[in-house]
C-alpha atoms as one frame of an Amber mdcrd trajectory, in Angstrom:
protein
  37.817  25.847 -28.763  38.674  23.450 -25.966  38.323  19.777 -26.593  37.260
  17.935 -23.494  35.843  14.501 -23.151  32.522  14.582 -21.364  31.456  11.487
 -19.505  28.521   9.720 -21.033  25.387   9.243 -19.036  25.318   5.662 -17.686
  21.702   5.183 -18.717  18.998   3.357 -16.811  20.475  -0.145 -17.141  23.560
   0.612 -15.090  21.426   1.985 -12.280  18.749  -0.716 -12.245  20.300  -3.816
 -10.734  17.573  -6.480 -10.926  17.728 -10.132 -11.774  15.966 -11.572 -14.787
  13.359 -13.386 -12.702  12.054 -10.177 -11.147  12.090  -8.348 -14.476  10.192
 -11.210 -16.124   7.570 -11.279 -13.389   7.183  -7.519 -13.628   6.741  -7.718
 -17.390   4.246 -10.587 -17.106   2.259  -8.624 -14.517   2.225  -5.579 -16.783
   0.878  -7.667 -19.665  -1.823  -9.101 -17.410  -2.915  -5.640 -16.343  -2.954
  -4.417 -19.944  -4.997  -7.437 -20.991  -7.463  -7.002 -18.141  -7.965  -3.311
 -18.812  -7.662  -3.171 -22.585 -10.397  -5.404 -23.949 -13.675  -6.733 -22.634
 -12.947 -10.238 -23.887  -9.396  -9.844 -22.610 -10.696  -9.935 -19.047 -12.162
 -13.389 -19.566  -9.041 -14.580 -21.386  -6.746 -13.351 -18.599  -8.943 -14.817
 -15.875  -9.174 -18.125 -17.750  -5.420 -18.263 -18.312  -4.787 -17.423 -14.678
  -7.225 -20.110 -13.511  -5.719 -22.673 -15.861  -2.212 -21.797 -14.699  -3.160
 -22.132 -11.036  -4.895 -25.429 -11.774  -1.848 -26.852 -13.539   0.435 -25.623
 -10.745  -1.723 -27.311  -8.091  -1.882 -30.520 -10.140   1.891 -30.582 -10.552
   2.356 -29.938  -6.830   0.061 -32.861  -5.946   1.794 -35.184  -8.431   5.216
 -34.176  -7.099   4.266 -34.830  -3.463   2.704 -38.234  -4.184   5.411 -39.385
  -6.583
């Protein structure tokens, strides 16, 4: 029997060249979609968290411009 070394498959991580910021945003978006679709109360939680996040971001932007 011949012994030959077959090349291993590189796997998905050698093909996918993304930075951590994009991967994190993609993962966060996936969790938001799962939360919005999965549970009835999850919709209100996701919408509330999104509204609170936008509110804090706007507040920080205003403080940063005035300060």
